[in-house]
C-alpha positions as CSV (number, residue, x, y, z in Angstrom):
1,M,0.2,-0.4,0.2
2,I,2.6,2.4,0.8
3,R,5.2,1.9,-1.6
4,T,9.0,2.2,-1.3
5,N,12.6,1.9,-3.3
6,T,15.2,1.4,-1.1
7,D,18.2,0.9,-3.4
8,L,16.8,4.2,-5.0
9,L,16.9,6.5,-2.1
10,D,20.0,4.6,-1.4
11,Y,21.5,5.6,-4.7
12,I,20.9,9.1,-4.3
13,A,21.7,9.4,-1.2
14,L,25.6,8.7,-2.1
15,L,25.0,10.7,-5.3
16,Q,24.2,13.7,-2.9
17,R,27.4,13.2,-0.9
18,H,29.2,13.7,-3.7
19,S,28.0,16.4,-5.7
20,V,25.8,18.2,-2.7
21,N,25.3,21.6,-4.9
22,S,23.2,19.5,-7.3
23,I,20.9,17.5,-5.3
24,G,18.8,19.7,-3.0
25,V,16.9,18.5,0.7
26,E,13.6,20.2,0.7
27,A,11.1,19.4,3.9
28,F,7.3,19.5,4.1
29,K,5.1,19.9,6.8
30,A,2.1,16.8,7.0
31,K,-1.2,17.7,4.9
32,Q,1.2,20.0,2.8
33,L,0.3,20.2,-1.2
34,I,3.2,19.5,-3.1
35,L,2.5,19.1,-6.8
36,E,-0.9,20.2,-8.1
37,Q,-2.3,18.8,-11.1
38,D,-2.2,20.4,-14.6
39,R,0.5,22.8,-13.5
40,R,4.0,23.0,-14.9
41,Y,6.9,22.2,-12.2
42,N,10.6,22.0,-12.8
43,T,11.4,19.8,-10.1
44,V,11.7,16.0,-9.5
45,Y,11.7,14.5,-5.7
46,V,12.8,11.2,-4.2
47,I,11.5,11.1,-0.6
48,K,13.7,10.8,2.0
49,K,11.2,9.8,4.8
50,G,7.4,10.3,5.5
51,I,4.6,9.7,3.5
52,A,2.8,11.1,0.6
53,K,0.0,10.9,-1.6
54,C,-0.3,10.8,-5.2
55,Y,-4.0,11.3,-6.5
56,I,-6.3,13.0,-9.2
57,T,-9.1,15.3,-8.7
58,D,-12.1,15.3,-11.2
59,E,-14.2,18.2,-11.9
60,N,-16.6,17.1,-8.7
61,G,-13.7,17.6,-6.6
62,K,-13.7,13.8,-5.9
63,E,-10.0,12.3,-5.4
64,F,-8.6,9.1,-6.7
65,I,-5.5,7.9,-5.0
66,Q,-3.2,6.4,-7.5
67,E,-0.8,5.6,-5.0
68,F,0.9,6.3,-0.9
69,L,4.4,6.8,-1.6
70,G,7.0,6.1,1.3
71,A,10.9,6.3,1.3
72,G,12.6,6.2,-2.2
73,M,9.5,7.0,-4.3
74,E,10.0,9.7,-6.5
75,F,7.3,11.9,-8.2
76,G,7.3,14.8,-10.8
77,E,9.7,12.7,-12.7
78,L,7.1,11.7,-15.9
79,E,6.9,15.3,-16.7
80,V,10.7,15.5,-17.4
81,F,9.5,12.9,-20.2
82,S,6.6,14.2,-21.3
83,E,7.3,18.0,-20.6
84,K,4.0,18.5,-20.1
85,M,1.9,19.4,-17.2
86,T,1.6,17.3,-14.1
87,I,-1.0,14.6,-14.2
88,C,-1.6,14.4,-10.7
89,S,-1.5,15.9,-7.3
90,V,1.2,14.9,-4.8
91,S,0.3,16.1,-1.1
92,S,2.1,15.1,2.3
93,V,0.5,13.0,4.2
94,S,3.0,12.8,7.3
95,E,6.0,15.2,7.8
96,L,8.0,14.6,4.2
97,E,11.5,15.0,3.5
98,T,12.6,14.8,0.0
99,Y,15.7,15.1,-1.8
100,T,15.2,17.6,-4.8
101,F,16.9,17.9,-8.5
102,S,16.0,20.4,-10.9
103,H,14.6,18.8,-14.5
104,R,18.3,19.7,-15.6
105,I,20.5,17.9,-13.6
106,F,17.7,14.7,-13.1
107,N,18.7,14.4,-17.2
108,E,22.2,14.9,-17.0
109,L,22.4,12.0,-14.6
110,L,20.1,10.2,-16.7
111,E,22.1,10.6,-19.7
112,K,25.5,10.3,-17.8
113,D,25.2,7.7,-15.1
114,P,23.8,4.1,-16.4
115,K,22.9,2.9,-12.5
116,F,20.5,6.1,-12.1
117,N,19.2,5.8,-15.6
118,K,18.5,2.4,-15.2
119,M,17.0,2.6,-11.4
120,V,14.5,5.2,-13.1
121,M,13.4,3.2,-15.6
122,K,12.8,0.0,-13.0
123,A,10.7,2.6,-11.3
124,L,8.9,3.7,-14.0
125,A,8.1,0.2,-14.8
126,D,7.2,-0.9,-11.2
127,K,4.7,2.2,-11.0
128,I,3.2,0.5,-14.2
129,R,3.5,-3.1,-13.2
130,Y,1.8,-1.9,-9.6
131,K,-1.6,0.2,-10.6
132,A,-3.0,-2.3,-13.2
133,P,-3.2,-5.2,-10.9
134,R,-4.3,-2.8,-8.1
135,H,-7.6,-1.3,-10.5
136,S,-8.2,-4.7,-11.2
137,Y,-8.3,-6.4,-8.0
138,Q,-10.5,-3.0,-6.5
139,H,-13.6,-3.3,-9.1
140,S,-13.5,-7.0,-9.1
141,Y,-13.8,-8.0,-5.6
142,P,-16.2,-6.6,-2.5
143,I,-15.1,-3.8,-0.4
144,E,-14.3,-5.9,2.4
145,D,-11.8,-8.3,0.3
146,N,-9.8,-4.6,-0.5
147,I,-9.5,-3.9,3.2
148,L,-8.4,-7.6,3.9
149,R,-5.5,-7.2,1.0
150,L,-4.6,-3.8,2.8
151,K,-4.9,-5.2,6.2
152,R,-2.1,-8.3,5.0
153,T,0.6,-5.6,3.2
154,F,-0.1,-2.6,6.0
155,P,-1.5,-3.9,8.8
156,E,-1.9,-0.5,10.5
157,F,-3.0,1.4,7.7
158,T,-6.2,2.5,9.6
159,D,-3.5,4.2,12.4
160,V,-1.2,5.7,9.7
161,L,-3.9,7.2,7.3
162,P,-6.5,9.4,7.4
163,K,-10.1,7.3,6.7
164,K,-11.1,9.3,4.0
165,D,-7.8,8.6,2.2
166,I,-8.5,5.1,2.6
167,A,-11.4,5.7,1.1
168,N,-10.3,6.9,-1.9
169,Y,-7.5,5.0,-2.5
170,I,-9.8,2.1,-2.5
171,G,-12.7,4.0,-5.2
172,I,-15.5,4.2,-2.3
173,T,-17.2,6.8,0.6
174,T,-15.8,6.8,3.6
175,R,-19.2,6.1,4.9
176,S,-18.9,2.8,3.1
177,L,-15.4,2.1,4.3
178,N,-16.8,2.8,8.2
179,R,-19.7,0.2,7.3
180,A,-17.2,-2.4,6.2
181,L,-14.5,-1.6,9.0
182,K,-17.2,-2.4,11.1
183,D,-18.9,-5.4,9.8
184,L,-15.4,-7.0,9.5
185,K,-14.5,-6.2,13.2
186,E,-18.1,-7.6,14.2
187,S,-17.1,-10.9,12.4
188,G,-13.7,-11.2,13.7
189,K,-11.3,-10.5,10.7
């Protein structure tokens, strides 16, 4: 549920120690908007610590959470490749610390550092690989099954994430989530 990429995080920490001027560090408070959909940004972020959510807001103001991002997960990188506005918004769920790259530095690393390039390509492939089965599962199984699946992968999810975010992640209302959680608790699951 909260995706991480420790290999990329460790490699960026190593890069940052060797090129302090080109890789920055930025901190965000909990619930702070970092990227807003349909805007143009020139920074790539890699989470050093904390949790962020990546989401799309529809024309009615309803959020659909694509994924929760943890240590080592990057965002803002798609815009480097597409040179377009952002597709999703990203907000911090908890206090967040990130490594930051300008698009220029990110592109230079992609061109000059084969290991970095391969790690970024793998991270992009993993994002795609993760989303399709998750969305398929959510649409094919009842709410309770989706909650039990979340519980298996992240037992303390209801303690860490707001219920509204969990509901938006599953694609249901908060009321339906509360009802399903109550039913699961009563049935001992």
